[in-house]
N, CA, C and O atoms as a GROMACS GRO file, in nm:
protein
  372
    1MET      N    1   4.699   9.949  -1.027
    1MET     CA    2   4.633  10.037  -1.092
    1MET      C    3   4.563  10.132  -1.002
    1MET      O    4   4.515  10.124  -0.889
    2LYS      N    5   4.575  10.234  -1.098
    2LYS     CA    6   4.499  10.385  -1.028
    2LYS      C    7   4.311  10.355  -1.048
    2LYS      O    8   4.238  10.287  -1.120
    3ASP      N    9   4.300  10.430  -0.963
    3ASP     CA   10   4.170  10.474  -0.969
    3ASP      C   11   4.098  10.568  -1.066
    3ASP      O   12   4.034  10.664  -1.022
    4ASP      N   13   4.109  10.537  -1.224
    4ASP     CA   14   4.112  10.698  -1.244
    4ASP      C   15   3.964  10.708  -1.356
    4ASP      O   16   3.944  10.646  -1.461
    5LEU      N   17   3.903  10.779  -1.309
    5LEU     CA   18   3.698  10.826  -1.318
    5LEU      C   19   3.756  10.861  -1.449
    5LEU      O   20   3.739  10.783  -1.543
    6ALA      N   21   3.832  10.988  -1.466
    6ALA     CA   22   3.835  11.054  -1.578
    6ALA      C   23   3.853  11.004  -1.715
    6ALA      O   24   3.797  11.038  -1.819
    7ALA      N   25   3.958  10.905  -1.691
    7ALA     CA   26   3.955  10.810  -1.782
    7ALA      C   27   3.895  10.700  -1.842
    7ALA      O   28   3.892  10.652  -1.955
    8VAL      N   29   3.832  10.668  -1.691
    8VAL     CA   30   3.671  10.587  -1.795
    8VAL      C   31   3.598  10.634  -1.886
    8VAL      O   32   3.587  10.583  -1.998
    9LYS      N   33   3.515  10.779  -1.832
    9LYS     CA   34   3.421  10.828  -1.865
    9LYS      C   35   3.496  10.902  -2.014
    9LYS      O   36   3.410  10.938  -2.096
   10ARG      N   37   3.639  10.926  -2.056
   10ARG     CA   38   3.697  10.942  -2.191
   10ARG      C   39   3.655  10.836  -2.275
   10ARG      O   40   3.630  10.854  -2.393
   11GLN      N   41   3.644  10.682  -2.198
   11GLN     CA   42   3.644  10.563  -2.281
   11GLN      C   43   3.529  10.610  -2.343
   11GLN      O   44   3.510  10.644  -2.460
   12VAL      N   45   3.416  10.605  -2.200
   12VAL     CA   46   3.271  10.553  -2.247
   12VAL      C   47   3.203  10.698  -2.377
   12VAL      O   48   3.122  10.701  -2.469
   13GLU      N   49   3.290  10.788  -2.313
   13GLU     CA   50   3.298  10.934  -2.400
   13GLU      C   51   3.315  10.900  -2.583
   13GLU      O   52   3.251  10.958  -2.671
   14ALA      N   53   3.378  10.833  -2.596
   14ALA     CA   54   3.460  10.763  -2.717
   14ALA      C   55   3.388  10.650  -2.778
   14ALA      O   56   3.409  10.615  -2.894
   15GLY      N   57   3.296  10.590  -2.693
   15GLY     CA   58   3.207  10.495  -2.770
   15GLY      C   59   3.262  10.271  -2.698
   15GLY      O   60   3.262  10.150  -2.722
   16ALA      N   61   3.297  10.387  -2.603
   16ALA     CA   62   3.350  10.197  -2.511
   16ALA      C   63   3.198  10.128  -2.473
   16ALA      O   64   3.097  10.173  -2.418
   17GLU      N   65   3.240   9.982  -2.536
   17GLU     CA   66   3.097   9.904  -2.525
   17GLU      C   67   3.138   9.858  -2.343
   17GLU      O   68   3.226   9.775  -2.320
   18ILE      N   69   3.067   9.918  -2.246
   18ILE     CA   70   3.043   9.902  -2.128
   18ILE      C   71   2.982   9.775  -2.111
   18ILE      O   72   3.041   9.733  -2.011
   19ARG      N   73   2.882   9.668  -2.153
   19ARG     CA   74   2.841   9.628  -2.145
   19ARG      C   75   2.894   9.466  -2.187
   19ARG      O   76   2.854   9.357  -2.145
   20TRP      N   77   2.994   9.497  -2.282
   20TRP     CA   78   3.065   9.378  -2.336
   20TRP      C   79   3.115   9.301  -2.185
   20TRP      O   80   3.133   9.364  -2.080
   21ARG      N   81   3.134   9.138  -2.202
   21ARG     CA   82   3.178   9.074  -2.092
   21ARG      C   83   3.323   9.034  -2.085
   21ARG      O   84   3.355   8.992  -2.197
   22ASN      N   85   3.409   9.030  -2.015
   22ASN     CA   86   3.533   8.971  -2.007
   22ASN      C   87   3.545   8.780  -2.029
   22ASN      O   88   3.433   8.732  -2.047
   23PRO      N   89   3.638   8.693  -2.030
   23PRO     CA   90   3.652   8.580  -2.100
   23PRO      C   91   3.568   8.532  -1.951
   23PRO      O   92   3.481   8.444  -1.944
   24ARG      N   93   3.626   8.622  -1.830
   24ARG     CA   94   3.489   8.526  -1.670
   24ARG      C   95   3.387   8.604  -1.643
   24ARG      O   96   3.350   8.640  -1.531
   25GLY      N   97   3.321   8.641  -1.788
   25GLY     CA   98   3.176   8.702  -1.774
   25GLY      C   99   3.166   8.828  -1.693
   25GLY      O  100   3.071   8.825  -1.615
   26LEU      N  101   3.234   8.935  -1.690
   26LEU     CA  102   3.221   9.010  -1.575
   26LEU      C  103   3.180   9.132  -1.680
   26LEU      O  104   3.186   9.091  -1.796
   27THR      N  105   3.147   9.246  -1.672
   27THR     CA  106   3.095   9.326  -1.711
   27THR      C  107   3.196   9.450  -1.667
   27THR      O  108   3.223   9.437  -1.548
   28ALA      N  109   3.241   9.531  -1.708
   28ALA     CA  110   3.298   9.670  -1.687
   28ALA      C  111   3.299   9.716  -1.573
   28ALA      O  112   3.404   9.730  -1.510
   29ALA      N  113   3.146   9.756  -1.514
   29ALA     CA  114   3.146   9.749  -1.406
   29ALA      C  115   3.129   9.674  -1.314
   29ALA      O  116   3.118   9.733  -1.207
   30GLU      N  117   3.118   9.528  -1.305
   30GLU     CA  118   3.110   9.446  -1.241
   30GLU      C  119   3.270   9.422  -1.161
   30GLU      O  120   3.284   9.401  -1.040
   31PHE      N  121   3.404   9.436  -1.281
   31PHE     CA  122   3.492   9.433  -1.264
   31PHE      C  123   3.581   9.564  -1.179
   31PHE      O  124   3.696   9.571  -1.136
   32ALA      N  125   3.498   9.633  -1.181
   32ALA     CA  126   3.549   9.785  -1.098
   32ALA      C  127   3.530   9.725  -0.945
   32ALA      O  128   3.612   9.715  -0.854
   33VAL      N  129   3.440   9.702  -0.950
   33VAL     CA  130   3.361   9.622  -0.803
   33VAL      C  131   3.491   9.532  -0.770
   33VAL      O  132   3.572   9.578  -0.689
   34LYS      N  133   3.514   9.399  -0.833
   34LYS     CA  134   3.581   9.348  -0.786
   34LYS      C  135   3.702   9.377  -0.762
   34LYS      O  136   3.772   9.307  -0.689
   35LEU      N  137   3.735   9.469  -0.811
   35LEU     CA  138   3.898   9.511  -0.785
   35LEU      C  139   3.874   9.683  -0.718
   35LEU      O  140   3.945   9.777  -0.752
   36GLY      N  141   3.763   9.694  -0.622
   36GLY     CA  142   3.732   9.788  -0.540
   36GLY      C  143   3.726   9.934  -0.582
   36GLY      O  144   3.754  10.024  -0.503
   37HIS      N  145   3.689   9.958  -0.715
   37HIS     CA  146   3.648  10.061  -0.802
   37HIS      C  147   3.551  10.140  -0.752
   37HIS      O  148   3.542  10.229  -0.837
   38ILE      N  149   3.445  10.172  -0.639
   38ILE     CA  150   3.329  10.172  -0.648
   38ILE      C  151   3.290  10.327  -0.724
   38ILE      O  152   3.180  10.359  -0.769
   39GLU      N  153   3.396  10.397  -0.721
   39GLU     CA  154   3.284  10.498  -0.796
   39GLU      C  155   3.294  10.504  -0.923
   39GLU      O  156   3.214  10.580  -0.977
   40ILE      N  157   3.387  10.431  -1.010
   40ILE     CA  158   3.368  10.350  -1.153
   40ILE      C  159   3.300  10.286  -1.188
   40ILE      O  160   3.274  10.246  -1.302
   41ALA      N  161   3.251  10.260  -1.076
   41ALA     CA  162   3.161  10.113  -1.063
   41ALA      C  163   3.028  10.179  -1.131
   41ALA      O  164   2.981  10.148  -1.240
   42ASN      N  165   2.968  10.301  -1.020
   42ASN     CA  166   2.878  10.366  -1.002
   42ASN      C  167   2.843  10.416  -1.173
   42ASN      O  168   2.761  10.380  -1.257
   43PHE      N  169   2.961  10.522  -1.171
   43PHE     CA  170   2.931  10.585  -1.306
   43PHE      C  171   2.889  10.442  -1.435
   43PHE      O  172   2.787  10.451  -1.505
   44LEU      N  173   2.967  10.342  -1.445
   44LEU     CA  174   2.945  10.257  -1.516
   44LEU      C  175   2.761  10.235  -1.516
   44LEU      O  176   2.672  10.251  -1.600
   45LEU      N  177   2.767  10.188  -1.370
   45LEU     CA  178   2.603  10.144  -1.363
   45LEU      C  179   2.472  10.265  -1.403
   45LEU      O  180   2.358  10.243  -1.444
   46THR      N  181   2.533  10.379  -1.377
   46THR     CA  182   2.480  10.493  -1.413
   46THR      C  183   2.442  10.493  -1.564
   46THR      O  184   2.332  10.499  -1.619
   47GLU      N  185   2.580  10.484  -1.615
   47GLU     CA  186   2.587  10.494  -1.764
   47GLU      C  187   2.543  10.365  -1.854
   47GLU      O  188   2.561  10.384  -1.974
   48GLU      N  189   2.494  10.245  -1.821
   48GLU     CA  190   2.457  10.121  -1.860
   48GLU      C  191   2.271  10.162  -1.816
   48GLU      O  192   2.186  10.143  -1.903
   49LYS      N  193   2.241  10.202  -1.716
   49LYS     CA  194   2.123  10.231  -1.722
   49LYS      C  195   2.047  10.341  -1.828
   49LYS      O  196   1.951  10.315  -1.901
   50ALA      N  197   2.117  10.465  -1.816
   50ALA     CA  198   2.069  10.558  -1.901
   50ALA      C  199   2.114  10.482  -2.087
   50ALA      O  200   2.048  10.470  -2.191
   51ARG      N  201   2.196  10.461  -2.063
   51ARG     CA  202   2.202  10.379  -2.222
   51ARG      C  203   2.076  10.277  -2.257
   51ARG      O  204   2.045  10.250  -2.373
   52ALA      N  205   2.026  10.238  -2.169
   52ALA     CA  206   1.901  10.130  -2.159
   52ALA      C  207   1.794  10.183  -2.186
   52ALA      O  208   1.702  10.140  -2.255
   53SER      N  209   1.805  10.279  -2.133
   53SER     CA  210   1.637  10.400  -2.127
   53SER      C  211   1.674  10.474  -2.295
   53SER      O  212   1.585  10.509  -2.374
   54ALA      N  213   1.767  10.481  -2.312
   54ALA     CA  214   1.703  10.576  -2.456
   54ALA      C  215   1.727  10.438  -2.574
   54ALA      O  216   1.764  10.321  -2.585
   55PRO      N  217   1.671  10.557  -2.648
   55PRO     CA  218   1.630  10.491  -2.810
   55PRO      C  219   1.748  10.397  -2.820
   55PRO      O  220   1.851  10.426  -2.759
   56SER      N  221   1.744  10.297  -2.884
   56SER     CA  222   1.871  10.243  -2.968
   56SER      C  223   1.914  10.332  -3.127
   56SER      O  224   1.834  10.392  -3.199
   57ARG      N  225   2.053  10.317  -3.146
   57ARG     CA  226   2.069  10.388  -3.255
   57ARG      C  227   1.984  10.373  -3.395
   57ARG      O  228   1.964  10.462  -3.478
   58ALA      N  229   1.946  10.253  -3.398
   58ALA     CA  230   1.870  10.208  -3.509
   58ALA      C  231   1.747  10.256  -3.499
   58ALA      O  232   1.700  10.315  -3.597
   59VAL      N  233   1.701  10.246  -3.426
   59VAL     CA  234   1.572  10.315  -3.395
   59VAL      C  235   1.582  10.498  -3.447
   59VAL      O  236   1.539  10.538  -3.555
   60ALA      N  237   1.623  10.555  -3.378
   60ALA     CA  238   1.698  10.675  -3.426
   60ALA      C  239   1.709  10.743  -3.568
   60ALA      O  240   1.659  10.842  -3.621
   61ASP      N  241   1.822  10.617  -3.617
   61ASP     CA  242   1.845  10.674  -3.735
   61ASP      C  243   1.759  10.604  -3.850
   61ASP      O  244   1.734  10.658  -3.958
   62LYS      N  245   1.715  10.472  -3.809
   62LYS     CA  246   1.621  10.450  -3.947
   62LYS      C  247   1.470  10.451  -3.945
   62LYS      O  248   1.382  10.455  -4.030
   63GLY      N  249   1.477  10.444  -3.772
   63GLY     CA  250   1.295  10.406  -3.743
   63GLY      C  251   1.276  10.329  -3.732
   63GLY      O  252   1.154  10.312  -3.744
   64ALA      N  253   1.339  10.227  -3.708
   64ALA     CA  254   1.318  10.036  -3.696
   64ALA      C  255   1.418  10.028  -3.635
   64ALA      O  256   1.504  10.115  -3.631
   65PRO      N  257   1.425   9.861  -3.548
   65PRO     CA  258   1.500   9.805  -3.514
   65PRO      C  259   1.534   9.735  -3.595
   65PRO      O  260   1.465   9.712  -3.694
   66LYS      N  261   1.645   9.685  -3.576
   66LYS     CA  262   1.740   9.591  -3.684
   66LYS      C  263   1.693   9.437  -3.652
   66LYS      O  264   1.707   9.405  -3.534
   67ALA      N  265   1.646   9.350  -3.727
   67ALA     CA  266   1.640   9.225  -3.689
   67ALA      C  267   1.715   9.112  -3.606
   67ALA      O  268   1.837   9.097  -3.619
   68ALA      N  269   1.644   9.036  -3.526
   68ALA     CA  270   1.749   8.993  -3.457
   68ALA      C  271   1.811   8.848  -3.518
   68ALA      O  272   1.732   8.757  -3.547
   69LYS      N  273   1.925   8.836  -3.533
   69LYS     CA  274   1.955   8.729  -3.624
   69LYS      C  275   1.942   8.566  -3.607
   69LYS      O  276   2.025   8.496  -3.550
   70LYS      N  277   1.877   8.541  -3.640
   70LYS     CA  278   1.814   8.366  -3.617
   70LYS      C  279   1.894   8.302  -3.544
   70LYS      O  280   2.009   8.348  -3.540
   71SER      N  281   1.867   8.198  -3.477
   71SER     CA  282   1.947   8.133  -3.402
   71SER      C  283   1.990   7.994  -3.538
   71SER      O  284   1.933   7.981  -3.646
   72GLU      N  285   2.100   7.913  -3.488
   72GLU     CA  286   2.088   7.797  -3.553
   72GLU      C  287   1.994   7.712  -3.610
   72GLU      O  288   1.970   7.684  -3.727
   73PRO      N  289   1.941   7.672  -3.490
   73PRO     CA  290   1.856   7.575  -3.516
   73PRO      C  291   1.721   7.640  -3.646
   73PRO      O  292   1.665   7.576  -3.735
   74ALA      N  293   1.710   7.743  -3.619
   74ALA     CA  294   1.572   7.826  -3.663
   74ALA      C  295   1.610   7.783  -3.824
   74ALA      O  296   1.540   7.722  -3.905
   75ARG      N  297   1.778   7.847  -3.841
   75ARG     CA  298   1.834   7.835  -3.987
   75ARG      C  299   1.825   7.694  -4.058
   75ARG      O  300   1.780   7.670  -4.170
   76ALA      N  301   1.880   7.604  -3.966
   76ALA     CA  302   1.842   7.445  -4.033
   76ALA      C  303   1.715   7.400  -4.034
   76ALA      O  304   1.688   7.292  -4.086
   77GLN      N  305   1.658   7.448  -3.998
   77GLN     CA  306   1.446   7.397  -3.998
   77GLN      C  307   1.457   7.469  -4.111
   77GLN      O  308   1.461   7.404  -4.216
   78ARG      N  309   1.466   7.615  -4.118
   78ARG     CA  310   1.423   7.636  -4.286
   78ARG      C  311   1.511   7.568  -4.407
   78ARG      O  312   1.470   7.564  -4.523
   79ARG      N  313   1.588   7.536  -4.381
   79ARG     CA  314   1.713   7.476  -4.487
   79ARG      C  315   1.656   7.360  -4.507
   79ARG      O  316   1.638   7.328  -4.624
   80ASP      N  317   1.606   7.253  -4.380
   80ASP     CA  318   1.594   7.138  -4.392
   80ASP      C  319   1.384   7.126  -4.471
   80ASP      O  320   1.329   7.046  -4.545
   81GLU      N  321   1.341   7.243  -4.405
   81GLU     CA  322   1.165   7.255  -4.499
   81GLU      C  323   1.236   7.330  -4.642
   81GLU      O  324   1.202   7.304  -4.757
   82GLY      N  325   1.286   7.377  -4.621
   82GLY     CA  326   1.316   7.428  -4.795
   82GLY      C  327   1.369   7.310  -4.884
   82GLY      O  328   1.349   7.327  -5.004
   83GLU      N  329   1.447   7.168  -4.841
   83GLU     CA  330   1.488   7.090  -4.944
   83GLU      C  331   1.367   7.026  -4.919
   83GLU      O  332   1.322   6.998  -5.030
   84ALA      N  333   1.298   6.993  -4.840
   84ALA     CA  334   1.162   6.867  -4.850
   84ALA      C  335   1.036   6.933  -4.985
   84ALA      O  336   0.942   6.878  -5.042
   85ARG      N  337   1.091   7.064  -4.994
   85ARG     CA  338   0.932   7.106  -5.094
   85ARG      C  339   1.065   7.116  -5.251
   85ARG      O  340   1.021   7.161  -5.357
   86VAL      N  341   1.145   7.091  -5.247
   86VAL     CA  342   1.212   7.067  -5.392
   86VAL      C  343   1.154   6.925  -5.421
   86VAL      O  344   1.144   6.823  -5.352
   87ALA      N  345   1.119   6.957  -5.554
   87ALA     CA  346   1.087   6.806  -5.583
   87ALA      C  347   1.234   6.741  -5.638
   87ALA      O  348   1.331   6.814  -5.657
   88PRO      N  349   1.235   6.627  -5.658
   88PRO     CA  350   1.382   6.538  -5.700
   88PRO      C  351   1.386   6.536  -5.852
   88PRO      O  352   1.291   6.508  -5.926
   89ALA      N  353   1.488   6.564  -5.883
   89ALA     CA  354   1.536   6.593  -6.035
   89ALA      C  355   1.499   6.441  -6.104
   89ALA      O  356   1.514   6.341  -6.035
   90PRO      N  357   1.460   6.433  -6.220
   90PRO     CA  358   1.411   6.300  -6.308
   90PRO      C  359   1.494   6.233  -6.279
   90PRO      O  360   1.609   6.264  -6.248
   91GLY      N  361   1.427   6.092  -6.290
   91GLY     CA  362   1.564   5.995  -6.286
   91GLY      C  363   1.623   5.983  -6.156
   91GLY      O  364   1.686   5.878  -6.147
   92THR      N  365   1.626   6.067  -6.029
   92THR     CA  366   1.729   6.057  -5.949
   92THR      C  367   1.616   5.978  -5.796
   92THR      O  368   1.667   5.938  -5.692
   93ALA      N  369   1.463   5.974  -5.825
   93ALA     CA  370   1.396   5.933  -5.732
   93ALA      C  371   1.352   5.778  -5.706
   93ALA      O  372   1.284   5.749  -5.607
   0.00000   0.00000   0.00000
């Protein structure tokens, strides 16, 4: 495999998700280190740091971050609480 920093830069500029993890749990930077592509790894780590310190697109575009997705246990708890508040239909209790 060729150590092609220019190709990696083009992909990042095109919007590649650099913090995504592969099936073994490695980010692009970690995988580059594993393959010995230190220059690419340094670039990716610098880019990750820059993206982490920059305001998110949601904040820049809409003025507020998007709400986090609720976890399954929280949804189940709300569903169960909702069922407890509903009065049984006449003749079924």
